[in-house]
Steps between C-alpha positions, in 0.01 A plus 500: 500500500193664648378778269495857628178609329178333384277643229148412619216530249143378466393370159150486352443451125823683405691253276623772264619720785663206677688418179630858499603469865686179414685680220613775738596264783703271272702800378607616848877490568607163637631652824160659566310180414711313753357726775141481375202268515156538344187379681190504282153426633247390240174620654292209359527641149316314221817565295757338731835668554671160486394469132691812394828388335803576715823601323848391598697717738228599746590569863379251761125473444208339683134513403216433744135465407199595711239225470180709522430801281397774743427834329782752537703287735835680459537548877505125555736452206743751647486333840578164343797641308633663817462173689679288242783742416842398632660841454502748790378785275187501286408713200121492495358622172236418239538308176485814287803652677849398389821534701776617260852372555649832618229534766554140606875548544456826691233343722722202580771740614251697712342210686841361591550798733144598595322474835222245497217746563574707188256472210604620155265635233590584142464747220300363205542520122244403235599266218580519215643855507596491870320823573442576871160389628309810611165568662232739372688795651826409334666373816716187498285198584682201649310174525361479852510120503865461395757506779803321641458378857689267731317168533521506881361853507216401266389232745560723804243734343275198459479461124192585296173430676310260277174607659547809281544310175344692211589768249634825646555380858881514498498818703421309820841331488681814383365698795644247744824479304556877497431526874761233577771584246761745384369582155759598237402594145776428248448775244805389299389136470206401285268214424360480148123480466360321196157634398254278314575696183848344508418153636124430476486274807742708711236561766146394581369829636257565216152345514530434129824312560412303810143444627628477859610863491308730734269215604604541860568874498232539766737339749647849545174619651364509852456122506875443480576776749254351750658157460848635563387714792341194661822304456705785645271527801558131571874539426483236229793474257454523123358192332776353282540191278139399548490302174648190336791505257761278339842540344490437124854595387 
């Protein structure tokens, strides 16, 4: 049976967080697991995802590995996951965000009756107390890079442009996505964010945690804008899957 939904996540030096994801995925109800697949992309991590022990009872799982370690290459990793997913719907999120079972079951019911150009975003809770994630003004702060999208719609938008690879450049895809989509925020459905205080390797966004962090932050500057404007003027599509990879699990 073709799954209805694929969880698509990049991995880079997160063995502890991946073990926690495995624990959650293995505990999903069997009926939900039957409609689910997980597509992990190891972004050339020196701590390979394939080496993390996998428990019994996981949903269908595949792991791909990027062959060259390009700093902050999450755009390419997401494109690869979207390419290799069999399910019509994708949940794109980061390794430090967990999909709880009640959100999974509700999302499966939603996508079964949703138009293909709808994109869902989620409320967010912080582990371990499950307190709502809020910004400096006290407003609810969903994760901007976590959303459910139809695979065909993702590719109709063009995918992430790998010419923009680098920390903090996700907004270039989100701008195109919002212009082409019906955006729906699911305030009653949450993802759970794991901070590094709970799982030390939950994310690599701290320079002290991961030396790649912020190395390419300058890609958000005028250089990147000029590159994209030149591509747009020539009506060039986004650059996607411009790297080598292999399936490892």
